[in-house]
C-alpha positions as CSV (number, residue, x, y, z in Angstrom):
1,M,-28.3,22.0,73.2
2,L,-27.2,18.7,71.8
3,A,-27.0,18.4,68.0
4,V,-28.1,15.1,66.5
5,S,-25.8,13.2,64.2
6,L,-27.3,11.7,61.1
7,L,-24.6,9.4,59.8
8,L,-25.7,6.9,57.2
9,F,-24.8,3.3,56.5
10,T,-25.0,2.8,52.8
11,L,-26.0,-0.6,51.4
12,P,-25.7,-1.8,47.8
13,G,-28.3,-0.3,45.4
14,R,-28.3,3.0,47.5
15,A,-30.3,1.4,50.3
16,Q,-29.9,3.4,53.4
17,T,-30.2,2.7,57.2
18,P,-30.5,6.1,58.9
19,A,-29.6,7.0,62.4
20,G,-31.9,6.8,65.4
21,Q,-33.1,9.8,67.4
22,H,-34.8,10.4,70.8
23,Y,-36.3,13.6,72.0
24,D,-37.8,14.2,75.5
25,F,-39.9,17.3,76.2
26,T,-40.8,16.6,79.8
27,S,-39.3,18.0,83.0
28,Q,-37.7,14.7,83.7
29,P,-36.1,13.5,80.5
30,A,-35.2,9.9,79.8
31,P,-31.5,9.0,79.9
32,G,-29.8,9.3,76.5
33,A,-32.6,11.5,75.0
34,V,-32.2,15.0,73.7
35,A,-33.7,17.0,76.6
36,L,-35.9,19.9,75.5
37,H,-37.7,21.6,78.3
38,A,-36.7,25.3,78.1
39,K,-39.5,27.8,78.8
40,T,-39.2,29.1,75.2
41,P,-39.9,26.4,72.7
42,P,-37.0,25.7,70.4
43,L,-37.7,26.7,66.8
44,Y,-36.3,24.6,63.9
45,S,-32.8,25.4,62.7
46,T,-30.5,23.5,60.4
47,A,-27.8,23.8,62.9
48,T,-29.6,21.8,65.6
49,G,-31.6,19.7,63.1
50,Y,-34.8,19.9,65.2
51,G,-37.5,22.4,66.4
52,F,-41.0,23.7,66.0
53,V,-42.1,25.2,62.7
54,G,-44.9,27.6,61.7
55,Q,-46.1,25.5,58.8
56,S,-45.9,21.8,57.9
57,G,-43.9,20.5,55.0
58,A,-46.9,18.9,53.5
59,L,-48.0,19.6,49.9
60,P,-49.8,22.0,50.3
61,A,-48.3,23.3,53.5
62,R,-50.5,23.5,56.6
63,A,-50.4,26.5,58.9
64,V,-49.8,25.8,62.6
65,H,-48.7,28.0,65.5
66,T,-45.5,28.4,67.5
67,A,-46.1,31.5,69.6
68,P,-48.8,30.0,71.9
69,I,-46.6,26.9,72.7
70,R,-45.8,26.7,76.4
71,H,-43.8,24.3,78.5
72,E,-45.4,22.3,81.3
73,P,-44.0,19.4,83.3
74,E,-45.5,16.8,80.8
75,G,-44.0,18.6,77.8
76,Y,-44.7,21.3,75.3
77,V,-48.4,22.2,75.1
78,I,-50.7,24.4,73.0
79,T,-54.4,25.3,73.4
80,E,-56.2,26.5,70.3
81,P,-59.0,28.9,71.0
82,A,-60.6,28.3,67.6
83,V,-60.2,25.7,64.9
84,D,-60.9,25.8,61.1
85,P,-64.6,25.8,60.2
86,N,-64.1,23.0,57.6
87,A,-64.6,20.2,60.1
88,A,-65.8,16.9,58.6
89,T,-64.3,17.7,55.2
90,D,-60.9,16.9,53.6
91,H,-59.8,20.4,54.2
92,Y,-60.0,20.9,58.0
93,N,-57.2,22.4,59.9
94,N,-57.2,22.4,63.7
95,F,-53.8,24.0,63.8
96,G,-51.7,22.8,66.8
97,M,-48.0,22.3,66.6
98,V,-45.4,20.7,64.3
99,F,-42.0,19.5,65.5
100,R,-39.6,19.0,62.7
101,V,-36.6,16.6,62.9
102,K,-33.8,16.4,60.4
103,A,-33.9,12.8,59.1
104,A,-32.4,11.2,56.1
105,P,-34.4,9.2,53.6
106,G,-35.1,5.8,54.9
107,A,-37.5,3.8,57.1
108,Y,-38.1,4.6,60.8
109,A,-40.2,3.1,63.6
110,I,-41.7,6.3,65.0
111,R,-43.2,6.5,68.5
112,V,-44.8,9.7,69.7
113,R,-46.0,10.3,73.2
114,T,-48.5,13.1,73.6
115,T,-49.5,15.0,76.7
116,T,-53.1,13.9,76.5
117,G,-54.9,10.8,75.1
118,A,-56.3,10.2,71.6
119,A,-59.7,11.6,72.6
120,D,-58.1,15.1,72.6
121,A,-55.2,14.9,70.2
122,I,-54.4,13.6,66.7
123,V,-50.9,12.7,65.7
124,S,-49.9,12.9,62.0
125,I,-46.6,12.1,60.3
126,S,-45.3,14.4,57.6
127,G,-48.7,15.3,56.2
128,M,-50.2,11.8,56.1
129,Q,-53.9,11.3,56.7
130,T,-54.2,9.6,60.1
131,S,-57.8,8.6,59.8
132,R,-56.7,6.4,56.8
133,L,-53.8,4.9,58.7
134,T,-55.6,3.7,61.8
135,A,-58.5,2.0,60.2
136,P,-58.2,-1.6,58.8
137,V,-58.2,-1.2,55.1
138,F,-57.3,-3.3,52.0
139,W,-55.3,-1.9,49.2
140,D,-57.2,-3.8,46.5
141,A,-60.9,-4.1,45.5
142,A,-61.0,-7.8,46.2
143,G,-59.8,-7.5,49.8
144,L,-56.7,-9.7,49.2
145,M,-54.1,-7.1,50.3
146,P,-54.5,-5.7,53.8
147,N,-52.6,-2.7,55.0
148,H,-49.8,-4.3,57.1
149,T,-48.5,-0.9,58.2
150,R,-51.2,0.7,60.4
151,M,-50.8,3.4,62.9
152,T,-51.5,2.1,66.4
153,V,-52.6,4.1,69.5
154,A,-52.1,2.8,73.0
155,G,-52.9,5.4,75.7
156,R,-50.8,8.4,74.9
157,D,-48.4,6.5,72.6
158,W,-48.8,6.7,68.8
159,S,-46.7,4.3,66.7
160,Y,-46.1,4.1,63.0
161,R,-43.4,2.6,60.7
162,Y,-42.7,5.3,58.1
163,V,-40.5,5.5,55.0
164,N,-39.2,9.0,54.6
165,G,-38.2,10.5,51.3
166,R,-37.4,14.0,52.4
167,E,-34.6,15.4,54.5
168,F,-36.9,15.8,57.5
169,I,-39.8,14.3,59.3
170,D,-42.7,16.4,60.7
171,I,-44.5,15.2,63.9
172,E,-47.9,17.0,63.9
173,I,-50.0,17.3,67.0
174,E,-53.4,18.6,66.3
175,P,-56.3,19.1,68.8
176,R,-59.6,17.4,68.0
177,R,-61.5,20.5,69.0
178,A,-60.9,24.0,70.3
179,G,-60.1,24.8,73.9
180,V,-58.3,21.5,74.8
181,A,-54.6,21.5,75.6
182,V,-52.5,19.0,73.5
183,G,-48.8,18.6,73.2
184,L,-45.6,16.6,72.9
185,S,-43.9,14.5,75.6
186,E,-41.5,12.3,73.7
187,I,-40.4,11.4,70.1
188,V,-38.4,8.3,69.3
189,L,-37.2,7.4,65.8
190,T,-35.7,4.0,65.4
191,P,-34.2,3.1,62.0
192,I,-35.6,0.1,60.1
193,P,-32.9,-1.3,57.7
194,P,-33.8,-2.1,54.1
195,R,-35.4,-5.6,53.8
196,Q,-33.2,-8.4,52.5
197,R,-35.2,-10.7,50.3
198,P,-36.0,-13.9,52.2
199,A,-34.5,-17.1,50.9
200,A,-36.5,-18.9,48.2
201,T,-38.6,-15.7,47.7
202,L,-38.8,-14.4,44.1
203,P,-38.1,-10.8,43.4
204,A,-41.1,-8.6,42.9
205,I,-42.4,-5.9,40.5
206,F,-44.8,-3.6,42.3
207,T,-47.2,-1.5,40.3
208,L,-48.6,1.6,41.9
209,G,-51.1,3.8,40.1
210,D,-54.8,4.8,39.7
211,S,-57.9,3.2,38.2
212,T,-56.1,2.7,34.9
213,V,-53.6,0.3,36.6
214,K,-56.0,-1.2,39.3
215,S,-57.1,-4.8,39.6
216,Y,-60.9,-5.0,39.3
217,T,-63.5,-7.3,40.8
218,F,-66.3,-9.0,38.8
219,D,-68.9,-6.5,39.9
220,E,-66.9,-3.8,38.1
221,A,-66.8,-5.8,34.8
222,P,-65.8,-5.1,32.1
223,M,-63.5,-2.4,33.6
224,S,-59.9,-3.4,33.8
225,G,-56.5,-2.0,34.5
226,W,-53.1,-2.8,32.8
227,G,-51.7,-3.7,36.2
228,Q,-54.3,-6.4,36.5
229,V,-53.1,-8.2,33.4
230,L,-49.4,-7.3,33.4
231,D,-48.5,-10.5,35.4
232,Q,-49.6,-12.6,32.4
233,L,-46.6,-11.4,30.5
234,F,-44.0,-12.5,33.0
235,D,-42.5,-15.8,33.9
236,P,-44.0,-16.8,37.3
237,G,-40.9,-18.8,38.0
238,K,-38.8,-15.7,37.9
239,V,-40.8,-12.8,39.4
240,R,-43.9,-11.9,41.3
241,V,-46.1,-9.0,40.0
242,I,-48.0,-7.2,42.9
243,N,-50.5,-4.5,42.1
244,Y,-50.9,-1.8,44.7
245,S,-53.1,0.4,42.5
246,M,-56.5,1.7,43.2
247,G,-59.1,4.1,41.6
248,G,-59.1,7.7,42.5
249,R,-55.4,7.8,43.5
250,S,-52.8,10.3,42.7
251,F,-49.2,11.0,43.9
252,R,-50.8,12.9,46.8
253,S,-53.5,10.5,47.9
254,A,-51.4,7.3,47.5
255,Y,-48.8,8.9,49.8
256,A,-51.3,10.4,52.4
257,E,-53.2,7.2,52.9
258,G,-50.1,5.1,53.4
259,R,-50.3,3.1,50.2
260,L,-46.8,4.0,49.1
261,N,-45.5,3.5,52.6
262,D,-46.9,-0.1,53.0
263,L,-45.5,-1.0,49.6
264,L,-42.0,0.1,50.4
265,L,-42.0,-1.8,53.7
266,A,-43.3,-4.9,51.9
267,G,-40.6,-4.8,49.3
268,S,-37.0,-6.1,49.4
269,I,-33.7,-4.7,48.1
270,G,-33.6,-5.1,44.3
271,D,-37.4,-5.1,43.8
272,T,-38.9,-2.8,41.2
273,V,-41.6,-0.1,41.7
274,M,-43.4,0.9,38.6
275,V,-45.3,4.2,39.2
276,Q,-48.0,5.8,37.0
277,F,-50.0,8.8,38.2
278,G,-51.4,11.8,36.4
279,H,-55.1,11.4,35.8
280,N,-56.4,12.3,39.3
281,D,-53.5,14.6,39.8
282,E,-55.3,16.8,37.2
283,S,-58.0,17.5,39.9
284,T,-58.3,21.2,40.7
285,D,-58.3,20.7,44.4
286,E,-54.5,21.1,44.9
287,T,-55.0,23.7,47.6
288,R,-57.1,21.3,49.8
289,R,-55.4,19.5,52.6
290,F,-56.3,16.0,51.5
291,G,-57.2,16.6,47.9
292,R,-55.9,14.6,44.9
293,G,-54.8,17.3,42.5
294,S,-51.4,18.8,42.1
295,S,-50.0,21.7,40.3
296,E,-47.0,20.9,38.0
297,A,-44.7,22.2,40.8
298,M,-46.3,19.9,43.4
299,Y,-46.2,16.9,40.9
300,E,-42.5,17.5,40.4
301,E,-41.8,17.8,44.1
302,F,-43.7,14.5,44.9
303,I,-41.5,12.7,42.4
304,R,-38.2,14.4,43.3
305,A,-38.5,14.8,47.0
306,V,-41.0,12.2,48.3
307,Y,-41.3,9.1,46.1
308,L,-37.9,8.7,44.4
309,P,-35.7,9.1,47.5
310,A,-37.9,6.8,49.6
311,I,-37.9,4.1,46.9
312,R,-34.2,4.3,46.6
313,A,-33.5,4.4,50.3
314,R,-35.2,1.0,50.5
315,G,-32.9,-0.4,47.9
316,M,-35.7,-0.7,45.3
317,Q,-35.6,0.2,41.6
318,P,-38.0,3.0,40.5
319,V,-39.5,3.0,37.0
320,F,-41.8,5.8,35.8
321,V,-44.8,5.0,33.5
322,T,-46.3,8.1,31.9
323,P,-50.1,8.0,32.1
324,M,-51.9,7.0,28.9
325,S,-53.8,9.7,27.2
326,R,-57.6,9.8,27.9
327,V,-59.7,8.9,25.0
328,N,-62.2,11.6,23.9
329,G,-65.6,9.9,24.1
330,N,-67.0,12.3,21.5
331,Q,-64.2,11.9,19.0
332,K,-65.4,12.9,15.5
333,P,-64.9,10.5,12.6
334,G,-61.5,11.3,10.9
335,E,-60.3,13.5,13.8
336,P,-56.8,12.4,15.0
337,Y,-56.3,11.5,18.6
338,A,-54.0,13.9,20.6
339,D,-52.5,13.8,24.1
340,S,-55.2,14.7,26.6
341,F,-52.7,16.3,29.0
342,S,-52.8,19.7,27.4
343,K,-53.1,21.9,30.6
344,R,-51.0,20.2,33.2
345,R,-48.4,18.4,31.2
346,F,-47.6,15.7,33.7
347,P,-46.2,13.2,31.1
348,D,-43.7,15.8,29.9
349,L,-42.7,16.4,33.5
350,M,-42.2,12.7,34.1
351,R,-40.1,12.3,31.0
352,K,-37.9,15.3,32.0
353,L,-37.5,14.1,35.6
354,G,-36.7,10.5,34.5
355,A,-33.9,11.8,32.3
356,E,-32.5,14.1,35.0
357,L,-32.7,11.7,37.9
358,G,-31.7,8.5,36.1
359,V,-35.0,6.7,36.2
360,P,-36.3,4.5,33.3
361,V,-39.4,6.1,31.7
362,V,-41.9,3.8,30.1
363,D,-43.7,6.2,27.8
364,L,-47.2,4.7,27.8
365,N,-48.5,8.2,27.1
366,A,-46.9,8.5,23.7
367,R,-47.5,4.8,22.9
368,S,-51.2,5.2,23.7
369,V,-51.8,8.1,21.3
370,A,-50.0,6.3,18.5
371,Y,-52.1,3.1,19.1
372,Y,-55.4,5.1,19.1
373,N,-54.6,6.6,15.8
374,A,-53.5,3.3,14.3
375,A,-56.5,1.3,15.5
376,G,-59.1,4.0,14.6
377,R,-62.1,5.5,16.3
378,E,-64.5,2.5,16.1
379,A,-62.1,0.1,17.6
380,I,-60.9,2.4,20.4
381,T,-64.4,3.6,21.3
382,A,-65.4,0.0,21.6
383,M,-62.6,-0.8,24.1
384,V,-63.0,2.1,26.5
385,M,-65.9,2.2,28.9
386,S,-68.6,2.7,26.2
387,I,-71.5,0.7,27.7
388,E,-75.0,0.1,26.3
389,A,-77.9,-1.7,27.8
390,G,-77.4,-5.4,28.3
391,E,-73.6,-5.5,28.1
392,T,-72.9,-6.2,31.8
393,P,-74.5,-6.6,35.1
394,G,-71.6,-4.8,36.7
395,K,-71.7,-1.4,38.3
396,T,-69.7,1.8,38.7
397,N,-69.8,4.4,41.5
398,D,-73.0,5.8,39.9
399,G,-74.9,2.5,39.9
400,S,-75.5,-0.5,37.7
401,Y,-74.3,-0.7,34.1
402,A,-77.1,-3.0,33.1
403,N,-79.2,-0.3,31.4
404,G,-76.2,1.5,29.9
405,H,-73.7,3.8,31.4
406,P,-75.4,5.5,34.4
407,A,-73.2,8.6,33.9
408,N,-74.7,8.9,30.4
409,K,-71.3,9.2,28.7
410,I,-68.6,7.3,26.9
411,D,-66.0,7.1,29.6
412,G,-62.7,7.5,27.8
413,T,-60.5,7.4,30.9
414,H,-61.4,3.8,31.9
415,F,-61.4,0.8,29.6
416,K,-62.2,-2.9,29.1
417,E,-59.8,-5.8,29.3
418,A,-59.3,-5.8,25.6
419,L,-57.6,-2.5,25.9
420,S,-55.8,-3.2,29.3
421,K,-54.0,-6.1,27.5
422,Q,-52.9,-3.7,24.8
423,Y,-51.5,-1.2,27.4
424,A,-49.7,-4.0,29.1
425,R,-48.2,-5.0,25.7
426,M,-47.1,-1.3,25.3
427,V,-45.4,-1.3,28.7
428,A,-43.5,-4.5,27.8
429,T,-42.6,-3.1,24.4
430,E,-41.3,0.1,26.1
431,L,-39.2,-1.9,28.6
432,A,-37.7,-3.8,25.7
433,R,-36.9,-0.5,23.9
434,L,-35.1,0.8,27.0
435,A,-33.2,-2.4,27.5
436,A,-32.0,-2.3,23.9
437,Q,-30.7,1.2,24.6
438,G,-28.6,-0.1,27.4
439,D,-30.8,0.6,30.5
440,P,-29.8,-2.0,33.1
441,V,-33.1,-1.8,35.1
442,A,-35.2,-2.3,32.0
443,A,-32.9,-5.2,30.9
444,G,-33.4,-6.9,34.2
445,I,-37.1,-6.6,34.0
446,T,-37.3,-7.8,30.4
447,S,-35.2,-10.9,31.3
448,Q,-38.2,-11.8,33.6
449,L,-40.7,-11.8,30.8
450,S,-42.1,-15.1,29.7
451,P,-40.4,-16.9,26.7
452,K,-43.6,-16.3,24.6
453,V,-43.5,-12.5,25.3
454,R,-39.8,-12.3,24.6
455,H,-40.4,-14.0,21.3
456,A,-43.3,-11.7,20.5
457,L,-41.1,-8.7,21.2
458,A,-38.4,-10.0,18.9
459,A,-40.8,-11.0,16.1
460,N,-43.3,-8.1,16.6
461,D,-46.0,-10.8,16.6
462,W,-48.2,-11.2,19.7
463,S,-50.5,-13.8,18.3
464,A,-49.1,-16.6,20.5
465,V,-49.4,-14.4,23.6
466,H,-53.0,-13.4,22.9
467,P,-54.6,-16.2,20.8
468,E,-58.0,-15.0,21.8
469,I,-57.7,-12.0,19.4
470,A,-59.5,-12.8,16.2
471,N,-58.4,-11.1,12.9
472,D,-61.8,-9.6,12.2
473,I,-62.6,-8.0,15.6
474,V,-59.7,-5.5,15.8
475,A,-60.9,-2.7,13.5
476,G,-64.1,-1.2,12.1
477,S,-67.6,-2.4,13.0
478,G,-66.3,-5.9,13.7
479,A,-64.6,-4.5,16.8
480,Y,-67.9,-3.4,18.5
481,Y,-68.0,-6.4,20.9
482,R,-64.3,-7.1,20.8
483,N,-64.0,-7.3,24.6
484,Q,-66.8,-9.9,24.9
485,V,-65.5,-12.0,22.0
486,E,-61.9,-12.1,23.3
487,K,-63.0,-13.2,26.8
488,L,-65.3,-16.0,25.4
489,I,-62.5,-17.3,23.2
490,Q,-60.1,-17.1,26.1
491,L,-62.6,-19.1,28.3
492,G,-63.1,-21.7,25.6
493,A,-66.7,-20.9,24.9
494,F,-66.0,-19.8,21.3
495,T,-63.2,-20.6,18.8
496,K,-61.8,-18.9,15.8
497,D,-62.1,-20.5,12.3
498,T,-59.1,-21.8,10.4
499,Q,-58.4,-18.3,9.0
500,G,-58.3,-16.9,12.5
501,N,-61.6,-15.1,12.2
502,F,-64.7,-15.0,14.5
503,R,-67.2,-13.9,11.8
504,P,-69.1,-11.5,14.2
505,Q,-71.9,-10.7,11.7
506,E,-72.9,-14.3,10.9
507,A,-76.0,-15.8,12.5
508,M,-75.3,-17.7,15.7
509,Q,-76.1,-21.4,15.7
510,A,-78.5,-22.3,18.5
511,R,-76.7,-25.4,19.7
512,E,-73.3,-23.7,19.8
513,F,-74.9,-20.9,21.9
514,A,-76.5,-23.4,24.3
515,A,-73.2,-25.3,24.7
516,A,-71.3,-22.0,25.4
517,L,-73.9,-21.0,27.9
518,A,-73.6,-24.2,29.9
519,L,-69.8,-24.0,29.9
520,L,-69.7,-20.4,31.1
521,L,-72.2,-21.0,33.9
522,R,-70.5,-24.3,34.8
523,L,-73.7,-26.2,34.5
524,P,-73.8,-30.0,34.5
525,A,-74.5,-32.0,31.3
526,G,-78.1,-31.7,30.3
527,A,-78.9,-28.7,32.4
528,V,-79.7,-26.8,29.3
529,A,-81.6,-28.8,26.8
530,A,-80.1,-28.8,23.3
531,P,-82.3,-26.7,21.0
532,P,-83.2,-27.8,17.5
533,E,-80.5,-27.5,14.9
534,G,-80.4,-24.1,13.1
535,T,-79.8,-20.5,13.7
536,L,-80.6,-18.7,16.9
537,T,-83.6,-16.4,17.2
538,R,-84.0,-13.9,20.0
539,E,-87.0,-15.8,21.3
540,T,-85.0,-19.0,21.5
541,M,-82.1,-17.2,23.1
542,G,-84.4,-15.8,25.8
543,A,-85.7,-19.2,26.6
544,L,-82.2,-20.7,26.8
545,L,-81.0,-17.8,29.0
546,L,-83.8,-18.4,31.5
547,E,-83.3,-22.1,31.5
548,A,-79.6,-21.7,32.3
549,Y,-80.4,-19.0,34.9
550,R,-82.8,-21.3,36.7
551,A,-80.2,-24.2,36.6
552,R,-77.5,-21.9,38.1
553,F,-79.5,-19.8,40.6
554,G,-82.9,-21.6,41.1
555,T,-86.3,-20.0,41.0
556,Q,-86.5,-18.3,44.4
557,S,-86.1,-14.5,44.5
558,L,-83.8,-14.8,47.5
559,A,-81.4,-16.7,45.4
560,R,-80.9,-13.9,42.9
561,P,-77.3,-12.9,42.4
562,A,-76.1,-9.7,44.1
563,Y,-75.8,-7.9,40.8
564,M,-79.7,-7.9,40.7
565,T,-80.3,-7.0,44.3
566,D,-77.4,-5.0,45.8
567,Y,-76.7,-2.3,43.2
568,N,-80.1,-0.6,43.0
569,G,-79.2,2.6,44.7
570,K,-76.2,3.9,46.6
571,T,-74.9,1.1,48.8
572,I,-71.8,2.5,50.4
573,V,-72.3,5.8,52.2
574,P,-69.8,7.8,54.4
575,G,-69.2,6.0,57.6
576,S,-70.0,2.5,56.2
577,P,-67.3,-0.2,56.0
578,G,-65.5,0.0,52.7
579,Y,-66.4,3.7,52.1
580,D,-63.7,5.4,50.0
581,P,-63.9,9.2,49.7
582,N,-61.6,9.0,46.6
583,L,-64.3,7.0,44.8
584,D,-67.5,8.7,45.9
585,S,-69.2,10.4,42.9
586,G,-72.0,11.7,45.1
587,A,-74.6,10.1,42.7
588,Q,-77.4,7.8,43.6
589,G,-77.1,4.3,42.1
590,A,-78.9,3.4,38.8
591,M,-81.2,0.4,38.7
592,Y,-80.2,-3.1,37.4
593,Y,-83.7,-4.1,36.2
594,P,-85.0,-2.9,32.8
595,L,-86.2,0.7,32.7
596,V,-89.0,-0.2,30.3
597,R,-91.7,-2.6,31.8
598,W,-92.8,-5.7,29.9
599,E,-96.2,-4.1,29.4
600,Q,-94.5,-1.1,27.6
601,L,-92.8,-3.2,25.0
602,Q,-94.5,-2.8,21.6
603,D,-94.1,-6.3,20.1
604,T,-94.8,-8.8,22.9
605,A,-97.7,-10.2,20.8
606,D,-95.0,-11.5,18.3
607,V,-93.7,-13.9,21.0
608,S,-95.1,-17.5,20.5
609,A,-97.7,-18.5,23.0
610,A,-95.5,-21.3,24.2
611,N,-92.7,-19.0,25.2
612,A,-94.7,-15.9,26.2
613,Q,-94.3,-16.4,30.0
614,T,-90.7,-17.6,29.6
615,L,-89.6,-14.5,27.7
616,R,-91.4,-12.3,30.1
617,E,-89.6,-13.8,33.1
618,A,-86.2,-13.6,31.2
619,Y,-86.9,-10.0,30.4
620,E,-88.0,-9.0,33.9
621,L,-84.9,-10.7,35.3
622,G,-82.8,-8.5,33.0
623,L,-81.3,-11.5,31.2
624,M,-82.3,-10.1,27.8
625,R,-83.2,-6.5,26.9
626,S,-84.3,-4.7,23.8
627,E,-81.5,-4.2,21.2
628,S,-83.5,-1.6,19.4
629,G,-82.9,2.1,20.1
630,I,-80.1,1.5,22.6
631,E,-76.8,3.5,22.5
632,R,-73.4,3.2,24.0
633,G,-72.8,5.9,26.6
634,R,-76.5,6.2,27.3
635,M,-78.7,4.7,30.0
636,L,-81.4,3.9,27.5
637,N,-83.8,1.0,26.9
638,G,-85.6,0.2,23.7
639,R,-89.3,-0.7,23.3
640,T,-89.2,-3.7,20.9
641,L,-88.1,-7.2,21.7
642,E,-87.9,-8.5,18.1
643,P,-88.4,-12.1,19.1
644,G,-88.1,-13.5,15.6
645,A,-84.9,-11.7,14.7
646,L,-81.8,-13.8,14.2
647,V,-79.0,-13.3,16.7
648,T,-75.5,-12.6,15.2
649,R,-72.4,-14.1,16.7
650,A,-71.5,-10.7,18.0
651,K,-74.8,-10.2,19.8
652,A,-74.6,-13.8,21.1
653,A,-71.2,-12.9,22.6
654,K,-72.8,-9.9,24.3
655,A,-75.5,-12.0,25.9
656,L,-73.1,-14.7,27.0
657,Y,-70.6,-12.3,28.5
658,F,-73.5,-10.8,30.5
659,M,-74.5,-14.2,31.8
660,W,-70.9,-15.2,32.6
661,V,-70.4,-12.1,34.8
662,L,-73.8,-12.7,36.5
663,A,-72.5,-16.1,37.6
664,Q,-69.3,-14.8,39.1
665,P,-68.8,-13.8,42.8
666,P,-69.1,-10.1,42.7
667,K,-66.2,-9.2,45.0
668,A,-63.8,-11.8,43.6
669,E,-60.9,-10.4,41.5
670,N,-61.8,-10.6,37.8
671,D,-58.7,-12.6,36.8
672,A,-60.4,-15.5,35.0
673,R,-58.4,-16.6,31.9
């Protein structure tokens, strides 16, 4: 048999263009191909660099069969008498055959010709999930980043552009059902050279991670990821920041669905790839075929043998980011925060591998724990996804947040924009630390930071970068609505006083509230009548909210925003467009509208006769809710409206933030600044 040469052409920055290969398994092989048509199927050997194997190289490995493989004129064929009973799950195995080819790290255009059509056979490449590669998907929640590297099927030909990180590529042929013959006719691997950056195109920093790095849409507010705000720290004239992150992802799932692959084919030589995984890798489904979890050994192998060689083969620069520690939602007062990775110590592994393999490590894990302890329990709890009734019309996988967190917990894994900005600051600070220690990759990245950020790093003063942060909302009880206050100051609806304070516990002035409401909903002048001078009561606030709502949305029920109508129950089920198994909690969606009916409120008689119907409508639309008896981390409504109570500036910020989100397009990226 003819052995296949794998000579490499090395480009600057360790970019590699591997050699091409062509195998023909038919009785009439194509000229120039390695002809394989012996009666006995060739088994893999390092000497030849090709052959069939008894289990795939996937993590975890998948058992297949070699003994039943037979040769027919159209190629090598196998018929499975029975398949795995886990059909329609992420753990099915229909067995079949795997042909392994020795192949250096790098990109290849792969074409596989099967002996039968796609109705009978499934082709997979090195453990990837074909069902995720053939469907049209977007990598982001807002639908701005389509997958440009889909697997295509034309008759018996399956084609895919694949970036390999290992020393081999597996071509997997799997029957769709028992009793059908499937097999291999031909394999062609054509090298794809690393991409030179087009002229006049800025270099890019790609971020790849899970929900803690993801870019969110307005219907997910106030949840945010540090990858969504990282671009604010860089000079847009020097670099592009492109976020490939998505919730529910891990090293395994981001590889299997082709997310890493598409990123690497989109990038150019010299671009940076910042990778943070660890939270979903903790899932205890590491033995499942398409699970998310990894053992420590699997986590290390994904870094060492899959991700790192593939990134470098494309001439790109890897940077590891250790996953931030989860926040304990039930943290006791005075109890210090500790690293949540106490069982599978993924941050420690990432630090070790970074040092061993020469990869810069941004230690967000250590920075996060230090920040939690410095800021204190009240401030940190306020910035994670601790949601009470009336904070946001957004939703999670379990339903609407409008009545409090539908999972009835303080979610310490996910967080609001106020904390995502702090994580981004920590990432920049870590890069500056590494640059100061002589790391050339970190030095190159920090040179692309904006002048304001470079000054902030030098002076250890971030006030010019984040002028929306008031002095009196960063600690203690004043931090309770920090996220809302920061956003409203950022949008120009509120200002700080001359001392840099917001004064969250002071009574809100009615006219200031009305002006902020009109600005946030982008209403024309006069759309909200100026209320009398003086402090704001809850009754007046309710009337103003309804007036603004009508001016923005009208009075017809059909004109209600989608937050009110589309998130009352599970809206995306398996098989529907946009369904993502990595994000399916299995729960039915919680309601947007108040859980307590108007008739059940205990103090509606205290509402003035002139505003009784107005407040009822505002309440039933969910524009205002009881502030009594509610609790963060609970889906809970109170039974008193307190119409005569004064509204503090903090509570006003809560109501205004709710209305601002309500007026945003639900599926647009929440990137307003």
